[in-house]
C-alpha positions in Angstrom: -15.6 -3.1 14.5 -13.4 -2.0 17.4 -12.7 1.5 18.8 -10.0 3.5 17.0 -7.9 4.1 20.1 -4.9 1.9 20.9 -5.7 -1.2 22.8 -9.4 -0.4 23.2 -11.4 -3.6 22.4 -14.8 -2.1 22.9 -17.3 -2.1 20.0 -17.9 1.2 18.2 -21.1 3.2 18.4 -23.4 3.2 15.3 -22.1 5.8 12.8 -18.8 6.4 14.7 -15.3 5.1 15.0 -15.2 5.3 18.8 -16.7 3.3 21.6 -19.1 4.7 24.3 -16.2 5.5 26.7 -14.1 7.3 24.0 -16.9 9.0 22.2 -16.0 12.5 23.4 -12.2 12.1 23.2 -10.0 13.3 20.5 -7.1 11.6 18.7 -3.5 12.9 18.8 -2.7 15.3 16.0 0.6 13.6 15.1 0.2 11.6 11.9 0.0 7.8 12.4 -0.7 8.2 16.2 -4.0 6.8 17.4 -3.4 7.7 21.1 -5.9 9.8 23.1 -5.3 13.5 23.4 -4.0 14.7 26.8 -3.6 18.4 26.2 -2.9 20.9 23.3 -4.2 18.2 20.8 -1.3 15.9 21.7 -1.0 12.6 23.5 1.4 12.2 26.4 4.0 10.6 24.2 4.1 13.6 21.8 4.2 16.4 24.3 0.7 16.7 25.6 2.0 16.6 29.2 4.8 18.9 30.4 8.2 17.3 31.0 10.2 17.7 34.2 12.1 21.0 34.5 15.2 19.3 35.9 18.0 19.4 33.3 18.3 16.2 31.3 15.2 14.5 32.9 12.6 13.2 30.4 9.9 12.2 32.9 6.5 13.8 33.0 6.1 16.7 35.4 3.7 16.0 38.3 3.9 18.9 40.7 5.4 22.4 40.3 7.0 21.5 37.0 9.0 18.6 38.3 8.7 14.8 38.3 8.3 12.9 41.6 12.1 12.2 41.6 13.1 15.9 41.3 10.2 17.7 43.0 9.5 18.3 46.7 13.1 18.5 47.8 13.5 18.4 51.5 10.1 16.9 52.5 11.2 13.3 52.0 14.6 12.2 53.4 16.6 9.4 51.9 18.5 6.7 53.7 22.0 7.8 54.6 23.6 4.5 53.6 25.9 5.0 50.5 24.1 4.0 47.3 20.7 3.5 48.9 17.8 5.4 47.3 15.0 4.2 49.6 13.2 6.7 51.9 14.4 6.9 55.5 12.0 5.7 58.2 13.8 6.6 61.4 17.4 7.2 62.5 18.0 8.5 58.9 17.9 5.0 57.6 15.5 2.8 55.6 14.1 -0.3 57.2 16.6 -2.5 55.5 19.5 -0.5 57.0 18.2 -0.3 60.5 15.5 2.3 60.4 12.0 1.8 61.6 11.1 0.2 65.0 11.4 -3.4 66.0 8.4 -5.4 67.3 7.6 -4.7 71.0 7.0 -8.4 71.6 9.8 -9.7 73.9 12.6 -11.3 71.9 11.2 -10.4 68.4 13.5 -8.4 66.1 11.0 -8.2 63.2 10.0 -4.8 61.9 6.9 -3.3 63.6 4.0 -2.9 61.2 1.0 -2.0 63.2 0.6 -0.8 66.8 4.2 -1.4 67.6 4.1 -5.1 66.7 5.0 -7.1 63.6 2.2 -8.8 61.7 2.6 -12.1 63.6 2.4 -10.5 67.0 -0.2 -8.0 66.1 -2.4 -10.9 65.2 -1.4 -12.7 68.5 -2.2 -9.6 70.5 -5.7 -9.2 68.8 -6.7 -12.8 69.6 -5.6 -12.3 73.2 -7.6 -9.0 73.5 -10.7 -10.7 72.0 -10.5 -13.6 74.4 -9.8 -15.9 71.5 -7.4 -18.7 71.1 -3.7 -17.9 70.8 -2.3 -19.8 67.8 1.4 -18.9 67.7 3.1 -18.7 71.0 1.2 -21.0 73.5 3.5 -23.8 74.7 2.3 -27.4 75.1 2.9 -27.4 78.9 0.3 -24.7 79.6 -2.8 -25.9 81.4 -5.5 -27.4 79.3 -8.2 -25.3 80.9 -6.8 -22.0 79.5 -6.4 -23.2 75.9 -9.3 -25.1 74.3 -8.5 -27.2 71.2 -11.7 -27.8 69.2 -12.0 -31.3 67.8 -13.6 -31.9 64.5 -17.1 -33.2 64.6 -17.4 -37.0 64.1 -19.2 -36.7 60.8 -16.2 -34.9 59.1 -14.4 -38.2 58.7 -17.0 -39.3 56.1 -16.7 -38.0 52.6 -19.6 -36.4 50.9 -19.6 -39.2 48.3 -19.8 -41.8 51.1 -22.8 -40.1 52.6 -24.6 -39.6 49.3 -23.9 -43.1 48.1 -25.1 -44.9 51.2 -28.2 -47.1 50.5 -31.4 -46.8 52.4 -30.9 -50.2 54.0 -27.6 -49.1 55.6 -27.7 -46.8 58.6 -26.8 -43.3 57.8 -23.2 -42.6 58.8 -24.2 -39.2 59.9 -27.0 -38.4 62.3 -29.7 -37.5 59.8 
């Protein structure tokens, strides 16, 4: 038998109609409702959680009696472009409408994500700082002494099946 709460697939405890997780939780007092109680013996759907105080809003209140859309006025600014509901990043605009900062890498106009660089150039900068190999912007004419391209070991051209199926009379294709 399964737990009495909606969408709970856990087996019930012996002598109970609830699973181990729901054993101390109550059921909504509204008839025919098997949701878990949130407050005042009611589930969220039936009024267990306070609604937003903004006129006409049916969303659940999160802070100071208002939902996230109507609460905390003034602390979060929205983009000034007409019809845009996204939050402003800089210059009173969202990233899509010109807010935010461009990547500091010369010639790149992508949005900066970390440390003033876009994700591509932040990775490029990290590999240079670590003394590693630059994978995205090195050109082919640079000296071969500064960029090392690692070749695959010779044994990688053999398949595992080829190595395992070789007979003992044949020389091992890989240095064994």
